[in-house]
Structures are given as structure tokens and as C-alpha cells.
C-alpha positions in Angstrom: 14.6 -3.9 -41.8 16.9 -1.8 -39.2 14.9 1.2 -40.2 11.4 -0.5 -39.5 12.9 -1.9 -36.3 14.1 1.9 -35.3 10.5 3.0 -35.9 8.9 0.5 -34.1 11.3 0.7 -31.0 10.5 4.5 -31.3 6.6 4.4 -31.2 7.1 1.8 -28.1 9.2 4.1 -26.2 6.5 7.1 -27.3 3.8 5.2 -25.9 5.4 3.6 -23.0 6.9 6.9 -21.7 3.5 9.0 -22.1 1.7 6.0 -20.2 3.9 6.6 -17.4 3.7 10.4 -17.7 -0.2 9.8 -18.1 -0.4 7.8 -14.9 1.7 10.6 -12.7 -0.5 13.3 -14.0 -3.6 11.3 -13.0 -2.0 10.4 -9.6 -1.3 14.3 -9.3 -4.6 15.1 -10.1 -6.1 12.7 -7.5 -3.8 14.5 -5.0 -5.1 17.9 -6.4 -8.9 16.8 -5.9 -9.4 17.3 -9.3 -10.2 13.4 -10.1 -12.3 11.1 -7.8 -10.5 7.8 -7.3 -12.9 4.8 -8.4 -12.6 1.2 -9.2 -11.2 2.0 -12.8 -8.1 0.9 -14.6 -5.9 4.0 -13.6 -6.7 4.0 -9.9 -5.9 0.4 -10.1 -2.6 1.1 -11.9 -1.8 3.9 -9.4 -2.6 1.6 -6.3 -0.2 -1.0 -8.1 2.8 1.5 -8.5 2.8 1.7 -4.6 5.0 -1.4 -5.0 7.2 -0.4 -7.9 11.2 -0.4 -7.3 12.0 3.3 -7.6 12.1 4.7 -4.3 11.4 7.9 -6.1 8.2 6.7 -7.8 7.1 4.7 -4.6 7.4 8.2 -2.5 5.0 9.8 -4.8 2.7 6.9 -5.5 2.6 6.6 -1.3 0.9 10.2 -1.3 -1.6 9.2 -3.9 -2.4 6.0 -2.3 -2.8 7.8 0.8 -5.7 10.1 -0.8 -7.0 7.1 -2.5 -7.5 4.8 0.8 -9.1 7.9 2.4 -12.2 7.5 0.2 -12.0 4.0 -1.0 -15.0 1.6 -0.6 -16.3 -1.5 -2.5 -14.2 -3.4 -4.8 -11.8 -0.5 -4.5 -11.3 -1.1 -0.7 -10.9 -4.7 -1.5 -7.7 -4.1 -3.6 -6.5 -1.2 -1.4 -6.3 -3.8 1.4 -4.1 -6.2 -0.7 -1.7 -3.4 -1.6 -1.6 -1.8 1.7 -0.8 -5.2 3.3 2.2 -6.0 0.8 3.4 -2.4 1.1 3.2 -2.8 5.1 5.2 -6.2 5.2 7.3 -5.4 2.1 8.4 -2.1 3.0 7.7 -2.2 6.7 10.7 0.6 7.6 9.9 2.8 4.8 5.9 3.1 6.3 7.3 3.5 9.8 9.4 6.4 8.7 6.5 7.8 6.6 4.2 7.6 9.4 5.7 10.3 11.1 4.3 12.8 8.5 0.9 11.2 8.9 -1.8 11.8 11.4 -3.3 9.2 13.8 -6.4 8.6 11.6 -4.5 7.8 8.4 -2.2 5.4 10.2 -5.2 3.4 11.7 -6.9 3.4 8.4 -3.7 1.9 6.7 -3.7 -0.8 9.3 -7.4 -1.7 9.2 -6.7 -2.4 5.5 -3.9 -4.6 6.6 -5.7 -6.0 9.1 -8.7 -6.7 6.6 -6.1 -8.4 4.3 -5.0 -10.7 6.6 -8.4 -11.7 8.1 -9.6 -12.3 4.6 -6.8 -14.4 3.7 -7.1 -16.6 6.9 -8.3 -19.9 6.0 -8.7 -21.3 9.6 -10.1 -18.0 11.3 -8.7 -17.9 15.0 -6.6 -20.9 14.7 -4.5 -18.7 12.2 -3.8 -15.9 15.1 -0.4 -17.5 16.3 1.2 -17.2 12.6 -0.6 -13.8 11.9 0.8 -12.7 15.1 4.4 -14.2 14.2 4.2 -12.3 10.8 3.5 -9.3 12.5 5.9 -9.0 14.9 8.6 -10.6 13.2 8.7 -7.0 11.7 10.0 -5.2 14.7 13.3 -7.2 14.2 14.2 -4.9 11.2 15.0 -2.1 13.9 17.6 -1.7 16.4 17.0 -2.5 19.9 14.7 0.4 21.6 14.6 2.8 18.9 12.1 5.0 18.6 11.2 3.0 15.3 11.0 -0.1 16.7 8.8 1.1 19.6 6.4 2.7 16.9 6.2 -0.5 14.8 5.5 -2.4 18.2 2.7 0.0 18.9 1.4 -0.4 15.3 1.5 -4.1 15.4 -0.2 -4.0 18.8 -3.2 -2.0 16.8 -3.0 -4.3 13.9 -3.1 -7.3 16.0 -6.3 -6.1 18.1 -8.3 -5.6 14.9 -7.4 -9.0 13.4 -8.7 -10.6 16.6 -11.6 -8.7 16.6 -12.4 -9.1 13.4 -12.0 -12.9 13.7 -14.1 -12.9 16.7 -16.9 -10.8 14.7 -16.7 -13.6 12.0 
């Protein structure tokens, strides 16, 4: 019985480890332009991995996510919006820090995805703007007063809020 348990456990570890390695290899192939991200299960798993607990893995998947979000469309864009929004709100300090290595276009694409997610989740259109505004601007309280990161966060939040207002007015 113990031998069977050991064999099953060993098999599980082998499959689990190889699945993790395959996902990172797949992500690296996206970074290297060897694979174009599409709405397949591996791309969705990589997108999900942006929210993983390991900071080291999150750093890797952040780069892959950036590559994916730059070229996403259709169903992939909808999912990218959801995960971009979750990352922005749950890891805002990390996003602000990482933004210094991103171009303005890439930052705006991120914020456009976040704005779209907030717009889609809004149930009462413009009536939800005050609560959305509070949700966005509360992020600035994570930073020391007048710090460079707080100013950057405010700039991003201003852009984000303007995008949401524009989406709601366009209806």
C-alpha cells in the first residue's frame, strides 16, 4: 500500500512539475515571439498566473502579460481586462514600481483594460461613478505623502477615471 502511494505521489509530482515548467516555457516562447497568444487554455493559464502568490513568478508573468495585452483582441481582451484590473487593485504598488520600465503606450493599454473592466462591471452606468472614483483614488493612500510613486499613482488614476467617464458617456 505504501509503495502504491509513493508511486502515485511521485507521478503526481512529475506531472505537476512538468505542467509548471511547460507553462513557463510557453510564456517564454510568447516573450520570444515564437508563439502568438490566442484564446487557448495555456494563454489563459499564463494570464491567471499574473495573480500568483510568488513574487518571482509574478515578475516573470508580468512581462508575459504585458506582451499578451499588447496584442490581444476578442475574448482574450475581455479576460485580459479582468486580470489587469485585479492586478492593478491588488498589486498597485508593484504596478507603480514596474511602470517605470514600461512605455507610456503600454501603461495606457493597461489602464484602458482596467477602465473597460470597471465599465463592464458597472451596473448603473454614470450613477456608479462616485463609487468607482473612490475605489480608484483610495489606492493613492498606499504611498507616502508627496512621494514620486504617489504622484505617479494619481496621474494613472486620473487617466483611468477619464477613460471610465468617456466609456460611460459613449454608452
